[in-house]
MARKOL-45514 format. One record per residue (C-alpha): residue number from 1; x, y, z. Coordinates in nm, 4 decimals, decimal comma. Layout:
N
+-----+----------+----------+----------+
| num |     east |    north |       up |
+-----+----------+----------+----------+
| NUM |        X |        Y |        Z |
...
+-----+----------+----------+----------+
END
This chain:
186
+-----+----------+----------+----------+
| num |     east |    north |       up |
+-----+----------+----------+----------+
|   1 |  -2,9084 |  -0,3938 |   0,1916 |
|   2 |  -2,7211 |  -0,4268 |  -0,1395 |
|   3 |  -2,9385 |  -0,1500 |  -0,2882 |
|   4 |  -2,8462 |   0,0826 |  -0,0014 |
|   5 |  -2,4777 |  -0,0014 |  -0,0411 |
|   6 |  -2,4911 |   0,0720 |  -0,4152 |
|   7 |  -2,6762 |   0,3978 |  -0,3536 |
|   8 |  -2,4185 |   0,5134 |  -0,0968 |
|   9 |  -2,1359 |   0,4121 |  -0,3301 |
|  10 |  -2,2952 |   0,6068 |  -0,6185 |
|  11 |  -2,3381 |   0,9191 |  -0,4030 |
|  12 |  -1,9792 |   0,8893 |  -0,2775 |
|  13 |  -1,8415 |   0,8448 |  -0,6314 |
|  14 |  -2,0421 |   1,1390 |  -0,7629 |
|  15 |  -1,9167 |   1,3580 |  -0,4767 |
|  16 |  -1,5538 |   1,2520 |  -0,5338 |
|  17 |  -1,5786 |   1,3220 |  -0,9075 |
|  18 |  -1,7233 |   1,6670 |  -0,8363 |
|  19 |  -1,4416 |   1,7502 |  -0,5917 |
|  20 |  -1,1786 |   1,6112 |  -0,8319 |
|  21 |  -1,3001 |   1,8203 |  -1,1259 |
|  22 |  -1,3318 |   2,1292 |  -0,9045 |
|  23 |  -0,9785 |   2,0773 |  -0,7647 |
|  24 |  -0,8307 |   2,0564 |  -1,1144 |
|  25 |  -1,0240 |   2,3610 |  -1,2399 |
|  26 |  -0,9279 |   2,5709 |  -0,9368 |
|  27 |  -0,5607 |   2,4699 |  -0,9725 |
|  28 |  -0,5711 |   2,5654 |  -1,3420 |
|  29 |  -0,7273 |   2,9017 |  -1,2559 |
|  30 |  -0,4443 |   2,9561 |  -1,0081 |
|  31 |  -0,1891 |   2,8982 |  -1,2864 |
|  32 |  -0,1144 |   2,5249 |  -1,2927 |
|  33 |  -0,0197 |   2,4134 |  -1,6436 |
|  34 |  -0,1835 |   2,0916 |  -1,7631 |
|  35 |  -0,1236 |   1,9159 |  -2,0950 |
|  36 |  -0,3691 |   1,7044 |  -2,2914 |
|  37 |  -0,5282 |   1,3839 |  -2,1573 |
|  38 |  -0,4617 |   1,4188 |  -1,7849 |
|  39 |  -0,6179 |   1,1227 |  -1,6009 |
|  40 |  -0,6654 |   1,1591 |  -1,2266 |
|  41 |  -0,7998 |   0,8858 |  -0,9995 |
|  42 |  -0,9412 |   1,0185 |  -0,6741 |
|  43 |  -0,8935 |   1,3687 |  -0,5394 |
|  44 |  -0,5533 |   1,5251 |  -0,6137 |
|  45 |  -0,3631 |   1,7596 |  -0,3825 |
|  46 |  -0,1814 |   2,0142 |  -0,5985 |
|  47 |  -0,0434 |   2,1999 |  -0,2980 |
|  48 |  -0,0969 |   2,5587 |  -0,1908 |
|  49 |   0,0922 |   2,6965 |  -0,4929 |
|  50 |  -0,0465 |   2,5123 |  -0,7961 |
|  51 |   0,1058 |   2,7809 |  -1,0198 |
|  52 |   0,4387 |   2,6077 |  -0,9485 |
|  53 |   0,3129 |   2,2809 |  -1,1044 |
|  54 |   0,3499 |   2,1823 |  -1,4704 |
|  55 |   0,1990 |   1,8562 |  -1,5979 |
|  56 |   0,2659 |   1,7224 |  -1,9486 |
|  57 |   0,0468 |   1,5288 |  -2,1911 |
|  58 |  -0,0943 |   1,1815 |  -2,1219 |
|  59 |  -0,0143 |   1,1856 |  -1,7495 |
|  60 |  -0,1890 |   0,9593 |  -1,4980 |
|  61 |  -0,2085 |   1,0534 |  -1,1313 |
|  62 |  -0,3287 |   0,7675 |  -0,9127 |
|  63 |  -0,5328 |   0,8294 |  -0,6008 |
|  64 |  -0,3807 |   1,0431 |  -0,3277 |
|  65 |  -0,0856 |   1,1967 |  -0,5147 |
|  66 |   0,0389 |   1,5076 |  -0,3301 |
|  67 |   0,2404 |   1,7988 |  -0,4659 |
|  68 |   0,4464 |   1,9727 |  -0,1979 |
|  69 |   0,5621 |   2,2986 |  -0,3547 |
|  70 |   0,6866 |   2,4748 |  -0,0451 |
|  71 |   0,8114 |   2,3911 |   0,3006 |
|  72 |   0,5784 |   2,4769 |   0,5858 |
|  73 |   0,8641 |   2,3930 |   0,8185 |
|  74 |   0,9697 |   2,7601 |   0,8012 |
|  75 |   0,6942 |   2,8238 |   1,0580 |
|  76 |   0,9473 |   2,6949 |   1,3118 |
|  77 |   1,2691 |   2,8425 |   1,1760 |
|  78 |   1,1349 |   3,1937 |   1,1081 |
|  79 |   1,0880 |   3,2336 |   1,4849 |
|  80 |   1,4625 |   3,1827 |   1,5311 |
|  81 |   1,6459 |   3,5088 |   1,4583 |
|  82 |   1,9279 |   3,3517 |   1,2565 |
|  83 |   1,6865 |   3,1704 |   1,0213 |
|  84 |   1,3928 |   3,4151 |   1,0121 |
|  85 |   1,4311 |   3,4801 |   0,6375 |
|  86 |   1,4656 |   3,1153 |   0,5322 |
|  87 |   1,1938 |   2,9921 |   0,2924 |
|  88 |   1,1657 |   2,6942 |   0,0586 |
|  89 |   0,9629 |   2,7016 |  -0,2638 |
|  90 |   1,0104 |   2,4747 |  -0,5642 |
|  91 |   0,8487 |   2,4029 |  -0,8975 |
|  92 |   0,7303 |   2,0520 |  -0,9800 |
|  93 |   0,7283 |   1,9334 |  -1,3404 |
|  94 |   0,5974 |   1,6062 |  -1,4857 |
|  95 |   0,6837 |   1,5127 |  -1,8438 |
|  96 |   0,4653 |   1,3398 |  -2,1026 |
|  97 |   0,3295 |   0,9847 |  -2,0823 |
|  98 |   0,4083 |   0,9428 |  -1,7148 |
|  99 |   0,2347 |   0,7507 |  -1,4357 |
| 100 |   0,2521 |   0,8603 |  -1,0710 |
| 101 |   0,1424 |   0,5827 |  -0,8324 |
| 102 |  -0,1036 |   0,5942 |  -0,5459 |
| 103 |  -0,0200 |   0,8083 |  -0,2406 |
| 104 |   0,3050 |   0,9348 |  -0,3904 |
| 105 |   0,4471 |   1,2618 |  -0,2574 |
| 106 |   0,6321 |   1,4953 |  -0,4936 |
| 107 |   0,8668 |   1,7311 |  -0,3066 |
| 108 |   0,9624 |   2,0883 |  -0,4056 |
| 109 |   1,1962 |   2,1324 |  -0,7009 |
| 110 |   1,1620 |   1,7894 |  -0,8630 |
| 111 |   1,1225 |   1,7197 |  -1,2320 |
| 112 |   0,9952 |   1,3846 |  -1,3541 |
| 113 |   1,0820 |   1,3038 |  -1,7137 |
| 114 |   0,8689 |   1,1672 |  -1,9939 |
| 115 |   0,7800 |   0,7968 |  -2,0203 |
| 116 |   0,8292 |   0,7426 |  -1,6478 |
| 117 |   0,6630 |   0,5321 |  -1,3825 |
| 118 |   0,6761 |   0,6283 |  -1,0148 |
| 119 |   0,5696 |   0,3468 |  -0,7832 |
| 120 |   0,2916 |   0,3826 |  -0,5301 |
| 121 |   0,3680 |   0,5384 |  -0,1918 |
| 122 |   0,6980 |   0,6822 |  -0,3092 |
| 123 |   0,8462 |   1,0090 |  -0,1921 |
| 124 |   1,0187 |   1,1838 |  -0,4827 |
| 125 |   1,2996 |   1,4014 |  -0,3441 |
| 126 |   1,5236 |   1,4208 |  -0,6528 |
| 127 |   1,4507 |   1,4619 |  -1,0220 |
| 128 |   1,3863 |   1,1564 |  -1,2396 |
| 129 |   1,5204 |   1,1243 |  -1,5968 |
| 130 |   1,3152 |   1,0197 |  -1,9005 |
| 131 |   1,2284 |   0,6515 |  -1,9520 |
| 132 |   1,2817 |   0,5450 |  -1,5919 |
| 133 |   1,0971 |   0,3564 |  -1,3190 |
| 134 |   1,1505 |   0,4858 |  -0,9646 |
| 135 |   0,9935 |   0,3784 |  -0,6346 |
| 136 |   1,0521 |   0,3882 |  -0,2607 |
| 137 |   1,1104 |   0,6240 |   0,0283 |
| 138 |   1,2990 |   0,8165 |  -0,0882 |
| 139 |   1,2418 |   0,7074 |  -0,4470 |
| 140 |   1,5294 |   0,5278 |  -0,6151 |
| 141 |   1,5974 |   0,3974 |  -0,9652 |
| 142 |   1,4406 |   0,0528 |  -1,0195 |
| 143 |   1,4860 |  -0,0067 |  -1,3925 |
| 144 |   1,4290 |   0,1500 |  -1,7327 |
| 145 |   1,0794 |   0,1639 |  -1,8812 |
| 146 |   1,1987 |  -0,0832 |  -2,1472 |
| 147 |   1,3114 |  -0,3309 |  -1,8800 |
| 148 |   0,9790 |  -0,2840 |  -1,7026 |
| 149 |   0,7933 |  -0,3456 |  -2,0282 |
| 150 |   0,9866 |  -0,6706 |  -2,0762 |
| 151 |   0,8857 |  -0,7792 |  -1,7232 |
| 152 |   0,5218 |  -0,7046 |  -1,8072 |
| 153 |   0,5434 |  -0,9147 |  -2,1219 |
| 154 |   0,7140 |  -1,1991 |  -1,9337 |
| 155 |   0,4389 |  -1,1968 |  -1,6701 |
| 156 |   0,1551 |  -1,1146 |  -1,9079 |
| 157 |  -0,2018 |  -1,1807 |  -1,7991 |
| 158 |  -0,3543 |  -1,3283 |  -2,1102 |
| 159 |  -0,7214 |  -1,2557 |  -2,1810 |
| 160 |  -0,9263 |  -1,1602 |  -2,4867 |
| 161 |  -0,8578 |  -0,7871 |  -2,5282 |
| 162 |  -1,2135 |  -0,7219 |  -2,6540 |
| 163 |  -1,3276 |  -0,7834 |  -2,2941 |
| 164 |  -1,1697 |  -0,4475 |  -2,1990 |
| 165 |  -1,4805 |  -0,2804 |  -2,3459 |
| 166 |  -1,7034 |  -0,4474 |  -2,0837 |
| 167 |  -1,5566 |  -0,4241 |  -1,7333 |
| 168 |  -1,8001 |  -0,6767 |  -1,5816 |
| 169 |  -1,7104 |  -0,9430 |  -1,8402 |
| 170 |  -1,3394 |  -0,8696 |  -1,7985 |
| 171 |  -1,3614 |  -0,9066 |  -1,4205 |
| 172 |  -1,5578 |  -1,2304 |  -1,4556 |
| 173 |  -1,3014 |  -1,3743 |  -1,6990 |
| 174 |  -1,0031 |  -1,2764 |  -1,4826 |
| 175 |  -1,1712 |  -1,4067 |  -1,1662 |
| 176 |  -1,2296 |  -1,7472 |  -1,3246 |
| 177 |  -0,9079 |  -1,7798 |  -1,5266 |
| 178 |  -0,6245 |  -1,6052 |  -1,3418 |
| 179 |  -0,3980 |  -1,8772 |  -1,2018 |
| 180 |  -0,3379 |  -1,8972 |  -0,8270 |
| 181 |   0,0337 |  -1,8305 |  -0,8528 |
| 182 |   0,2225 |  -1,5995 |  -0,6209 |
| 183 |   0,5655 |  -1,4392 |  -0,6049 |
| 184 |   0,8393 |  -1,6402 |  -0,4406 |
| 185 |   0,9748 |  -1,5623 |  -0,0951 |
| 186 |   1,3074 |  -1,3815 |  -0,0984 |
+-----+----------+----------+----------+
END
């Protein structure tokens, strides 16, 4: 049974990687601008107008990030005489060294600066300046990247960094040594 599970998982992963690479290549062919070292987890959704998307260097897109570069809502309003010519398109730009969390939605016309972190499941409706951490629905300022870095250091998970080269050993070490401590109730 474990063999079958691993086989199915391998087929699924191979399929997802194929679709991911194809999605990125097709978006590039349609005019999306991508910098160096883009890392994408899962299958991205660059929207129906990827030519309106610009992604900087060293950007990470977690699984399920969606780029909304126009409003399909005009399907309703264009049937009303007064609003028949209303349309909404917007460019989306992501700066360098930026992380966009899982299942985040980027709305038309937003720019995310360099050295930014956008928390998982956020909806970005306004632009984000450089060196900032934003999260929520709609996304709001949480702290600066420097403040976030200080929090990481204060809550550091200590392990031998050479284990990062061998994922199985790293997982084994963390499983056995990570304390059973949890965040306090607010």
